[in-house]
A tleap script that builds the chain and sets N, CA, C and O, in Angstrom:
source leaprc.protein.ff14SB
mol = sequence {
  NMET THR ARG SER ARG ALA GLN ASP PRO ASN
  VAL CYS GLY VAL THR ALA ALA ILE ALA VAL
  ILE ASP GLY LYS TRP LYS THR LEU LEU LEU
  TRP LEU LEU GLU SER GLY PRO GLN ARG PRO
  GLY GLU LEU ARG ARG GLN VAL PRO GLY LEU
  SER GLU LYS VAL LEU THR GLN ALA LEU ARG
  GLU MET GLU THR ASP GLY LEU VAL HIE ARG
  GLU VAL HIE GLU VAL LEU PRO LEU LYS THR
  VAL TYR SER LEU THR ASP PHE GLY ARG GLU
  LEU SER GLU ALA LEU ALA PRO LEU SER ASP
  TRP GLY HIE ARG ARG LEU GLN ARG LEU ALA
  LYS ASP ARG THR ALA CSER
}
set mol.1.N position { 18.782 6.334 -14.342 }
set mol.1.CA position { 18.798 4.871 -14.524 }
set mol.1.C position { 17.420 4.353 -15.281 }
set mol.1.O position { 16.286 4.534 -14.836 }
set mol.2.N position { 17.720 3.725 -16.423 }
set mol.2.CA position { 16.611 2.934 -16.668 }
set mol.2.C position { 15.996 1.766 -15.715 }
set mol.2.O position { 16.683 1.096 -14.944 }
set mol.3.N position { 14.721 1.641 -15.875 }
set mol.3.CA position { 14.234 0.634 -15.141 }
set mol.3.C position { 14.084 -0.963 -15.360 }
set mol.3.O position { 13.596 -1.812 -14.615 }
set mol.4.N position { 14.721 -1.086 -16.745 }
set mol.4.CA position { 15.120 -2.253 -17.288 }
set mol.4.C position { 16.434 -2.800 -16.659 }
set mol.4.O position { 16.680 -3.933 -16.244 }
set mol.5.N position { 17.413 -1.395 -16.713 }
set mol.5.CA position { 18.812 -1.634 -15.806 }
set mol.5.C position { 19.145 -2.267 -14.568 }
set mol.5.O position { 20.097 -2.935 -14.165 }
set mol.6.N position { 17.707 -1.713 -13.929 }
set mol.6.CA position { 17.630 -2.209 -12.369 }
set mol.6.C position { 17.060 -3.383 -12.425 }
set mol.6.O position { 16.922 -3.792 -11.272 }
set mol.7.N position { 16.550 -4.334 -13.405 }
set mol.7.CA position { 16.065 -5.540 -13.131 }
set mol.7.C position { 17.179 -6.496 -13.811 }
set mol.7.O position { 17.099 -7.716 -13.951 }
set mol.8.N position { 18.177 -5.693 -14.177 }
set mol.8.CA position { 19.416 -6.635 -14.620 }
set mol.8.C position { 20.018 -7.459 -13.628 }
set mol.8.O position { 20.455 -6.719 -12.747 }
set mol.9.N position { 20.289 -8.929 -13.311 }
set mol.9.CA position { 20.631 -9.499 -12.212 }
set mol.9.C position { 22.436 -9.254 -12.038 }
set mol.9.O position { 23.110 -9.565 -11.056 }
set mol.10.N position { 22.838 -8.712 -13.107 }
set mol.10.CA position { 24.648 -8.411 -12.945 }
set mol.10.C position { 24.868 -7.144 -12.633 }
set mol.10.O position { 25.946 -6.660 -12.978 }
set mol.11.N position { 23.899 -6.322 -11.912 }
set mol.11.CA position { 24.101 -4.931 -11.518 }
set mol.11.C position { 24.287 -5.118 -10.005 }
set mol.11.O position { 23.931 -6.169 -9.471 }
set mol.12.N position { 24.867 -4.067 -9.275 }
set mol.12.CA position { 25.079 -4.017 -7.842 }
set mol.12.C position { 23.699 -4.074 -7.311 }
set mol.12.O position { 22.760 -3.513 -7.874 }
set mol.13.N position { 23.564 -4.908 -5.984 }
set mol.13.CA position { 22.510 -4.615 -5.251 }
set mol.13.C position { 22.057 -3.258 -4.881 }
set mol.13.O position { 20.868 -2.945 -4.817 }
set mol.14.N position { 22.941 -2.547 -4.665 }
set mol.14.CA position { 22.490 -1.133 -4.180 }
set mol.14.C position { 21.826 -0.616 -5.314 }
set mol.14.O position { 20.669 -0.214 -5.193 }
set mol.15.N position { 22.560 -0.565 -6.678 }
set mol.15.CA position { 21.841 0.148 -7.816 }
set mol.15.C position { 20.444 -0.462 -8.072 }
set mol.15.O position { 19.558 0.266 -8.520 }
set mol.16.N position { 20.183 -1.895 -7.781 }
set mol.16.CA position { 18.938 -2.043 -8.302 }
set mol.16.C position { 18.052 -1.583 -7.178 }
set mol.16.O position { 16.923 -1.286 -7.567 }
set mol.17.N position { 18.304 -1.417 -5.620 }
set mol.17.CA position { 17.631 -0.788 -4.925 }
set mol.17.C position { 17.061 0.328 -4.890 }
set mol.17.O position { 15.942 0.677 -4.514 }
set mol.18.N position { 18.420 1.169 -5.560 }
set mol.18.CA position { 18.062 2.612 -5.593 }
set mol.18.C position { 17.119 3.040 -6.821 }
set mol.18.O position { 16.437 4.063 -6.775 }
set mol.19.N position { 17.138 2.138 -7.964 }
set mol.19.CA position { 16.441 2.288 -8.790 }
set mol.19.C position { 14.672 2.016 -8.747 }
set mol.19.O position { 13.880 2.483 -9.565 }
set mol.20.N position { 14.353 1.206 -7.657 }
set mol.20.CA position { 13.266 1.540 -7.293 }
set mol.20.C position { 12.730 2.652 -6.361 }
set mol.20.O position { 11.502 2.725 -6.315 }
set mol.21.N position { 13.250 3.303 -5.804 }
set mol.21.CA position { 12.823 4.259 -4.879 }
set mol.21.C position { 13.650 5.621 -5.788 }
set mol.21.O position { 13.933 6.623 -5.132 }
set mol.22.N position { 13.939 5.591 -7.019 }
set mol.22.CA position { 14.429 6.848 -8.023 }
set mol.22.C position { 13.257 7.542 -8.238 }
set mol.22.O position { 12.184 6.997 -8.496 }
set mol.23.N position { 13.434 8.731 -8.139 }
set mol.23.CA position { 12.505 9.839 -8.265 }
set mol.23.C position { 12.501 10.633 -6.853 }
set mol.23.O position { 13.032 10.394 -5.769 }
set mol.24.N position { 11.540 11.849 -7.407 }
set mol.24.CA position { 11.603 12.812 -6.347 }
set mol.24.C position { 10.436 12.278 -5.351 }
set mol.24.O position { 10.646 12.611 -4.185 }
set mol.25.N position { 9.408 11.621 -5.530 }
set mol.25.CA position { 8.642 11.553 -4.650 }
set mol.25.C position { 8.472 10.242 -3.953 }
set mol.25.O position { 7.850 10.191 -2.892 }
set mol.26.N position { 9.060 9.050 -4.571 }
set mol.26.CA position { 8.800 7.778 -4.222 }
set mol.26.C position { 9.239 7.664 -2.672 }
set mol.26.O position { 8.383 7.160 -1.946 }
set mol.27.N position { 10.276 8.002 -2.145 }
set mol.27.CA position { 10.762 7.707 -0.674 }
set mol.27.C position { 9.631 8.442 0.435 }
set mol.27.O position { 9.215 7.891 1.455 }
set mol.28.N position { 9.302 9.643 0.022 }
set mol.28.CA position { 8.248 10.371 0.760 }
set mol.28.C position { 6.961 9.479 0.760 }
set mol.28.O position { 6.303 9.341 1.791 }
set mol.29.N position { 6.616 8.874 -0.426 }
set mol.29.CA position { 5.353 8.309 -0.332 }
set mol.29.C position { 5.465 6.808 0.461 }
set mol.29.O position { 4.580 6.261 1.118 }
set mol.30.N position { 6.536 6.431 0.246 }
set mol.30.CA position { 6.999 5.287 1.069 }
set mol.30.C position { 6.845 5.596 2.633 }
set mol.30.O position { 6.241 4.864 3.418 }
set mol.31.N position { 7.460 6.747 2.949 }
set mol.31.CA position { 7.318 7.189 4.164 }
set mol.31.C position { 5.750 7.614 4.804 }
set mol.31.O position { 5.414 7.605 5.989 }
set mol.32.N position { 5.060 7.925 3.793 }
set mol.32.CA position { 3.674 8.551 4.386 }
set mol.32.C position { 2.952 7.030 4.635 }
set mol.32.O position { 2.200 6.816 5.586 }
set mol.33.N position { 3.239 6.221 3.824 }
set mol.33.CA position { 2.377 4.941 3.756 }
set mol.33.C position { 2.572 3.814 5.103 }
set mol.33.O position { 1.829 2.935 5.539 }
set mol.34.N position { 3.919 4.293 5.513 }
set mol.34.CA position { 4.256 3.726 6.733 }
set mol.34.C position { 3.189 3.474 7.853 }
set mol.34.O position { 3.006 2.472 8.545 }
set mol.35.N position { 2.375 4.987 7.822 }
set mol.35.CA position { 1.666 5.178 8.955 }
set mol.35.C position { 0.294 4.564 8.440 }
set mol.35.O position { -0.634 4.892 9.179 }
set mol.36.N position { -0.077 3.777 7.394 }
set mol.36.CA position { -1.181 3.009 7.288 }
set mol.36.C position { -1.771 3.351 5.784 }
set mol.36.O position { -1.112 4.095 5.057 }
set mol.37.N position { -2.836 2.878 5.398 }
set mol.37.CA position { -3.237 2.866 4.220 }
set mol.37.C position { -4.030 4.389 3.994 }
set mol.37.O position { -4.647 5.065 4.818 }
set mol.38.N position { -3.758 4.635 2.561 }
set mol.38.CA position { -3.898 6.097 2.184 }
set mol.38.C position { -4.671 6.081 1.114 }
set mol.38.O position { -4.493 5.069 0.437 }
set mol.39.N position { -5.680 7.017 0.586 }
set mol.39.CA position { -6.183 7.282 -0.494 }
set mol.39.C position { -5.447 7.948 -1.308 }
set mol.39.O position { -4.652 8.630 -0.661 }
set mol.40.N position { -5.297 8.114 -2.722 }
set mol.40.CA position { -4.390 8.910 -3.443 }
set mol.40.C position { -4.900 10.780 -3.013 }
set mol.40.O position { -4.004 11.614 -3.146 }
set mol.41.N position { -5.647 11.043 -2.759 }
set mol.41.CA position { -6.238 12.247 -2.529 }
set mol.41.C position { -5.561 12.743 -1.103 }
set mol.41.O position { -5.136 13.868 -0.837 }
set mol.42.N position { -5.583 11.856 -0.473 }
set mol.42.CA position { -5.125 12.140 1.001 }
set mol.42.C position { -3.646 12.137 0.879 }
set mol.42.O position { -3.176 12.809 1.797 }
set mol.43.N position { -2.664 11.608 0.050 }
set mol.43.CA position { -1.394 11.552 -0.104 }
set mol.43.C position { -1.225 12.902 -1.008 }
set mol.43.O position { -0.142 13.487 -0.992 }
set mol.44.N position { -2.112 13.297 -1.651 }
set mol.44.CA position { -1.822 14.454 -2.447 }
set mol.44.C position { -1.868 15.649 -1.450 }
set mol.44.O position { -1.150 16.632 -1.636 }
set mol.45.N position { -2.626 15.568 -0.506 }
set mol.45.CA position { -2.911 16.826 -0.069 }
set mol.45.C position { -1.602 16.927 0.816 }
set mol.45.O position { -1.054 18.024 0.917 }
set mol.46.N position { -1.055 15.756 1.497 }
set mol.46.CA position { -0.158 15.876 2.171 }
set mol.46.C position { 1.442 16.312 1.456 }
set mol.46.O position { 2.482 16.603 2.047 }
set mol.47.N position { 1.230 16.246 0.320 }
set mol.47.CA position { 2.619 16.687 -0.433 }
set mol.47.C position { 2.299 17.839 -1.498 }
set mol.47.O position { 1.889 17.475 -2.600 }
set mol.48.N position { 2.464 19.240 -1.235 }
set mol.48.CA position { 2.337 20.154 -2.248 }
set mol.48.C position { 3.539 20.163 -3.613 }
set mol.48.O position { 4.765 20.067 -3.678 }
set mol.49.N position { 2.638 20.302 -4.408 }
set mol.49.CA position { 3.676 20.235 -5.635 }
set mol.49.C position { 3.532 19.009 -6.331 }
set mol.49.O position { 3.854 18.988 -7.518 }
set mol.50.N position { 3.060 17.886 -5.734 }
set mol.50.CA position { 2.588 16.569 -6.433 }
set mol.50.C position { 1.596 16.314 -7.204 }
set mol.50.O position { 0.526 15.965 -6.704 }
set mol.51.N position { 1.754 16.441 -8.640 }
set mol.51.CA position { 0.300 16.587 -9.450 }
set mol.51.C position { -0.033 14.911 -9.349 }
set mol.51.O position { 0.661 13.920 -9.121 }
set mol.52.N position { -1.475 15.143 -9.645 }
set mol.52.CA position { -2.446 13.752 -9.830 }
set mol.52.C position { -1.499 12.619 -10.739 }
set mol.52.O position { -1.236 11.489 -10.327 }
set mol.53.N position { -1.110 13.109 -11.895 }
set mol.53.CA position { -0.266 12.377 -12.762 }
set mol.53.C position { 0.843 11.922 -12.387 }
set mol.53.O position { 1.162 10.789 -12.748 }
set mol.54.N position { 1.670 12.662 -11.602 }
set mol.54.CA position { 2.949 12.079 -11.328 }
set mol.54.C position { 2.780 11.147 -9.914 }
set mol.54.O position { 3.572 10.326 -9.451 }
set mol.55.N position { 1.529 11.553 -9.432 }
set mol.55.CA position { 1.319 10.572 -8.164 }
set mol.55.C position { 0.876 9.212 -8.584 }
set mol.55.O position { 1.249 8.199 -7.991 }
set mol.56.N position { 0.089 9.199 -9.596 }
set mol.56.CA position { -0.475 8.186 -10.162 }
set mol.56.C position { 0.863 7.024 -10.777 }
set mol.56.O position { 0.990 5.802 -10.702 }
set mol.57.N position { 1.510 7.869 -11.244 }
set mol.57.CA position { 2.723 7.182 -11.876 }
set mol.57.C position { 3.636 6.376 -11.003 }
set mol.57.O position { 3.980 5.199 -11.115 }
set mol.58.N position { 3.945 7.268 -10.119 }
set mol.58.CA position { 4.776 7.002 -9.221 }
set mol.58.C position { 3.962 5.679 -8.245 }
set mol.58.O position { 4.608 4.686 -7.909 }
set mol.59.N position { 2.673 5.830 -7.919 }
set mol.59.CA position { 2.359 4.422 -7.329 }
set mol.59.C position { 2.299 3.521 -8.136 }
set mol.59.O position { 2.432 2.439 -7.564 }
set mol.60.N position { 2.138 3.414 -9.379 }
set mol.60.CA position { 1.936 2.231 -10.013 }
set mol.60.C position { 3.237 1.713 -10.380 }
set mol.60.O position { 3.352 0.509 -10.612 }
set mol.61.N position { 4.294 2.546 -10.462 }
set mol.61.CA position { 5.610 1.738 -10.461 }
set mol.61.C position { 6.217 1.282 -9.076 }
set mol.61.O position { 7.334 0.770 -8.999 }
set mol.62.N position { 5.463 1.490 -8.075 }
set mol.62.CA position { 5.744 1.123 -6.642 }
set mol.62.C position { 4.865 -0.185 -6.586 }
set mol.62.O position { 5.238 -1.165 -5.941 }
set mol.63.N position { 3.655 -0.156 -7.305 }
set mol.63.CA position { 2.916 -1.489 -7.185 }
set mol.63.C position { 3.547 -2.385 -8.374 }
set mol.63.O position { 3.273 -3.577 -8.238 }
set mol.64.N position { 4.138 -2.154 -9.231 }
set mol.64.CA position { 4.889 -2.994 -9.883 }
set mol.64.C position { 5.826 -3.669 -9.379 }
set mol.64.O position { 6.077 -4.851 -9.613 }
set mol.65.N position { 6.440 -2.876 -8.594 }
set mol.65.CA position { 7.570 -3.086 -7.985 }
set mol.65.C position { 7.790 -4.172 -6.925 }
set mol.65.O position { 8.834 -4.765 -6.653 }
set mol.66.N position { 6.262 -4.328 -6.254 }
set mol.66.CA position { 5.908 -4.996 -5.257 }
set mol.66.C position { 5.942 -4.191 -3.860 }
set mol.66.O position { 5.886 -4.801 -2.792 }
set mol.67.N position { 6.038 -2.771 -3.929 }
set mol.67.CA position { 6.154 -2.173 -2.810 }
set mol.67.C position { 4.562 -1.793 -1.897 }
set mol.67.O position { 4.253 -1.931 -0.713 }
set mol.68.N position { 3.788 -1.255 -3.136 }
set mol.68.CA position { 2.363 -1.048 -2.583 }
set mol.68.C position { 1.508 -1.845 -3.150 }
set mol.68.O position { 1.740 -2.365 -4.242 }
set mol.69.N position { 0.228 -2.070 -2.362 }
set mol.69.CA position { -0.849 -2.869 -2.681 }
set mol.69.C position { -1.993 -1.751 -3.128 }
set mol.69.O position { -2.107 -0.803 -2.351 }
set mol.70.N position { -2.875 -1.763 -4.330 }
set mol.70.CA position { -3.931 -1.088 -4.560 }
set mol.70.C position { -5.021 -1.738 -4.218 }
set mol.70.O position { -4.876 -2.931 -4.486 }
set mol.71.N position { -5.953 -1.530 -3.792 }
set mol.71.CA position { -6.994 -1.799 -3.401 }
set mol.71.C position { -8.173 -1.057 -3.637 }
set mol.71.O position { -8.498 -0.150 -2.870 }
set mol.72.N position { -8.875 -1.375 -4.677 }
set mol.72.CA position { -10.045 -0.506 -5.520 }
set mol.72.C position { -11.386 -1.352 -4.694 }
set mol.72.O position { -11.540 -2.574 -4.706 }
set mol.73.N position { -12.122 -0.523 -4.118 }
set mol.73.CA position { -13.283 -0.679 -3.585 }
set mol.73.C position { -14.393 -0.288 -4.646 }
set mol.73.O position { -14.357 0.797 -5.228 }
set mol.74.N position { -15.488 -1.334 -4.889 }
set mol.74.CA position { -16.494 -1.441 -5.931 }
set mol.74.C position { -17.611 -0.611 -5.251 }
set mol.74.O position { -18.630 -1.203 -4.899 }
set mol.75.N position { -17.493 0.660 -5.053 }
set mol.75.CA position { -18.341 1.915 -4.719 }
set mol.75.C position { -18.419 2.987 -5.664 }
set mol.75.O position { -17.442 3.253 -6.366 }
set mol.76.N position { -19.287 3.505 -5.731 }
set mol.76.CA position { -19.721 4.709 -6.603 }
set mol.76.C position { -19.280 6.005 -5.787 }
set mol.76.O position { -19.824 5.821 -4.698 }
set mol.77.N position { -18.742 6.951 -5.729 }
set mol.77.CA position { -17.615 6.801 -6.901 }
set mol.77.C position { -16.537 5.598 -6.199 }
set mol.77.O position { -16.559 5.094 -5.077 }
set mol.78.N position { -15.415 5.337 -7.597 }
set mol.78.CA position { -14.742 4.447 -7.088 }
set mol.78.C position { -14.005 4.728 -5.916 }
set mol.78.O position { -13.671 5.906 -5.791 }
set mol.79.N position { -13.608 3.797 -4.864 }
set mol.79.CA position { -12.865 4.053 -3.904 }
set mol.79.C position { -11.305 3.381 -4.063 }
set mol.79.O position { -11.224 2.153 -4.086 }
set mol.80.N position { -10.155 4.148 -4.163 }
set mol.80.CA position { -8.852 3.205 -4.320 }
set mol.80.C position { -8.095 3.560 -3.067 }
set mol.80.O position { -8.157 4.674 -2.547 }
set mol.81.N position { -7.414 2.609 -2.634 }
set mol.81.CA position { -6.584 2.673 -1.377 }
set mol.81.C position { -5.374 2.086 -1.482 }
set mol.81.O position { -5.218 0.893 -1.743 }
set mol.82.N position { -4.315 3.040 -1.249 }
set mol.82.CA position { -2.833 2.185 -1.224 }
set mol.82.C position { -2.343 1.550 -0.148 }
set mol.82.O position { -3.186 1.742 0.729 }
set mol.83.N position { -1.620 1.017 0.218 }
set mol.83.CA position { -1.017 0.452 1.386 }
set mol.83.C position { 0.464 -0.322 1.119 }
set mol.83.O position { 0.729 -0.850 0.040 }
set mol.84.N position { 1.209 -0.308 2.052 }
set mol.84.CA position { 2.700 -0.825 1.896 }
set mol.84.C position { 2.172 -2.204 1.814 }
set mol.84.O position { 1.098 -2.543 2.311 }
set mol.85.N position { 3.131 -3.140 1.037 }
set mol.85.CA position { 3.287 -4.318 1.327 }
set mol.85.C position { 4.146 -4.985 2.102 }
set mol.85.O position { 5.086 -4.266 2.442 }
set mol.86.N position { 4.204 -6.242 2.576 }
set mol.86.CA position { 5.351 -6.728 3.491 }
set mol.86.C position { 6.895 -6.268 2.917 }
set mol.86.O position { 7.856 -5.931 3.609 }
set mol.87.N position { 6.809 -6.377 1.218 }
set mol.87.CA position { 8.086 -6.098 0.868 }
set mol.87.C position { 8.621 -4.613 0.765 }
set mol.87.O position { 9.803 -4.277 0.692 }
set mol.88.N position { 7.358 -3.684 0.776 }
set mol.88.CA position { 7.606 -2.172 0.955 }
set mol.88.C position { 7.954 -1.849 2.445 }
set mol.88.O position { 8.909 -1.095 2.631 }
set mol.89.N position { 7.323 -2.309 3.454 }
set mol.89.CA position { 7.714 -2.261 4.697 }
set mol.89.C position { 9.300 -2.573 5.141 }
set mol.89.O position { 10.023 -2.008 5.962 }
set mol.90.N position { 9.580 -3.935 4.077 }
set mol.90.CA position { 10.984 -4.445 4.373 }
set mol.90.C position { 12.110 -3.391 3.829 }
set mol.90.O position { 13.222 -3.245 4.336 }
set mol.91.N position { 11.587 -2.672 2.673 }
set mol.91.CA position { 12.469 -1.437 1.944 }
set mol.91.C position { 12.302 -0.267 2.901 }
set mol.91.O position { 13.232 0.540 2.911 }
set mol.92.N position { 11.688 -0.134 3.379 }
set mol.92.CA position { 11.106 1.144 4.388 }
set mol.92.C position { 12.149 0.984 5.676 }
set mol.92.O position { 12.812 1.944 6.068 }
set mol.93.N position { 12.211 -0.100 6.184 }
set mol.93.CA position { 13.178 -0.610 7.366 }
set mol.93.C position { 14.367 -0.321 6.875 }
set mol.93.O position { 15.129 0.401 7.518 }
set mol.94.N position { 14.784 -0.939 5.425 }
set mol.94.CA position { 16.175 -0.959 5.042 }
set mol.94.C position { 16.602 0.428 4.904 }
set mol.94.O position { 17.809 0.641 5.017 }
set mol.95.N position { 15.742 1.504 4.656 }
set mol.95.CA position { 16.157 2.825 4.422 }
set mol.95.C position { 16.239 3.598 5.916 }
set mol.95.O position { 16.890 4.639 6.008 }
set mol.96.N position { 15.673 3.136 6.861 }
set mol.96.CA position { 15.982 3.872 8.246 }
set mol.96.C position { 17.147 4.286 8.645 }
set mol.96.O position { 17.292 5.285 9.350 }
set mol.97.N position { 18.245 3.432 8.160 }
set mol.97.CA position { 19.316 4.173 8.787 }
set mol.97.C position { 20.126 4.921 7.915 }
set mol.97.O position { 20.997 5.695 8.310 }
set mol.98.N position { 19.814 4.673 6.557 }
set mol.98.CA position { 19.918 5.948 5.658 }
set mol.98.C position { 19.280 7.299 5.835 }
set mol.98.O position { 19.755 8.404 5.573 }
set mol.99.N position { 18.099 6.980 6.338 }
set mol.99.CA position { 17.388 8.277 7.001 }
set mol.99.C position { 18.103 8.917 8.006 }
set mol.99.O position { 18.415 10.108 7.986 }
set mol.100.N position { 18.391 8.025 8.987 }
set mol.100.CA position { 19.376 8.812 10.214 }
set mol.100.C position { 20.691 9.350 9.716 }
set mol.100.O position { 21.095 10.405 10.205 }
set mol.101.N position { 21.289 8.833 8.939 }
set mol.101.CA position { 22.374 9.478 8.325 }
set mol.101.C position { 22.315 10.777 7.676 }
set mol.101.O position { 23.261 11.562 7.743 }
set mol.102.N position { 21.067 11.074 6.949 }
set mol.102.CA position { 20.624 12.238 6.259 }
set mol.102.C position { 20.717 13.031 7.332 }
set mol.102.O position { 21.509 13.972 7.395 }
set mol.103.N position { 19.825 12.668 8.351 }
set mol.103.CA position { 19.715 13.676 9.665 }
set mol.103.C position { 20.554 14.219 10.043 }
set mol.103.O position { 20.607 15.413 10.336 }
set mol.104.N position { 21.384 13.405 10.104 }
set mol.104.CA position { 23.027 13.502 10.936 }
set mol.104.C position { 23.565 14.729 10.232 }
set mol.104.O position { 23.914 15.776 10.779 }
set mol.105.N position { 23.585 14.404 8.736 }
set mol.105.CA position { 24.363 15.236 7.745 }
set mol.105.C position { 23.565 16.856 7.723 }
set mol.105.O position { 24.274 17.862 7.720 }
set mol.106.N position { 22.283 16.947 7.712 }
set mol.106.CA position { 21.792 17.910 7.999 }
set mol.106.C position { 22.306 18.650 9.013 }
set mol.106.O position { 22.610 19.818 8.769 }
set mol.107.N position { 22.514 18.069 10.442 }
set mol.107.CA position { 22.705 18.553 11.448 }
set mol.107.C position { 23.984 19.192 11.595 }
set mol.107.O position { 24.239 20.220 12.223 }
set mol.108.N position { 24.801 18.409 10.897 }
set mol.108.CA position { 26.468 19.129 10.969 }
set mol.108.C position { 26.387 19.789 9.887 }
set mol.108.O position { 27.490 20.324 9.773 }
set mol.109.N position { 25.533 20.176 8.725 }
set mol.109.CA position { 25.393 21.274 7.838 }
set mol.109.C position { 25.064 22.393 8.450 }
set mol.109.O position { 25.598 23.437 8.074 }
set mol.110.N position { 24.102 22.406 9.537 }
set mol.110.CA position { 23.482 23.606 10.382 }
set mol.110.C position { 24.476 23.956 11.064 }
set mol.110.O position { 24.693 25.166 10.996 }
set mol.111.N position { 25.391 23.195 11.898 }
set mol.111.CA position { 26.449 23.202 13.067 }
set mol.111.C position { 27.572 23.938 12.317 }
set mol.111.O position { 28.183 24.885 12.815 }
set mol.112.N position { 27.799 23.460 11.126 }
set mol.112.CA position { 28.930 24.206 10.179 }
set mol.112.C position { 28.671 25.452 10.035 }
set mol.112.O position { 29.577 26.245 10.289 }
set mol.113.N position { 27.346 25.961 9.582 }
set mol.113.CA position { 26.656 27.312 8.980 }
set mol.113.C position { 26.971 28.116 10.217 }
set mol.113.O position { 27.671 29.128 10.168 }
set mol.114.N position { 26.328 27.548 11.557 }
set mol.114.CA position { 26.679 28.577 12.552 }
set mol.114.C position { 27.973 29.038 13.252 }
set mol.114.O position { 28.272 30.044 13.896 }
set mol.115.N position { 28.689 27.808 12.843 }
set mol.115.CA position { 30.196 28.200 13.493 }
set mol.115.C position { 30.811 29.076 12.470 }
set mol.115.O position { 31.875 29.512 12.907 }
set mol.116.N position { 30.518 29.552 11.132 }
set mol.116.CA position { 31.151 30.254 10.454 }
set mol.116.C position { 30.852 31.683 10.541 }
set mol.116.O position { 31.480 32.489 9.854 }
savepdb mol mol.pdb
quit
């Protein structure tokens, strides 16, 4: 889905919401930032396989969408810290029931595998 389509006021609200969290890493980053502000290096260490380039791109998109706040401290070397905005926290809370459903699905799949 294109980001411009996600901003179309004539699309379904679910489509617009999914466009904001679309991608491999955004929901995980949202979840990690729930615990508090973090530097990009801290986020990368917690997510094996996430490159610096992709992390930066995802965080910038999330900042543009109003989900995260980027704070740059003017020290040498520069220190950048990301945190959830109120809007980002609101999205995280909205996703909690979907997360619960996903965990129940995984449990059901595991139960089905052991029953076979």
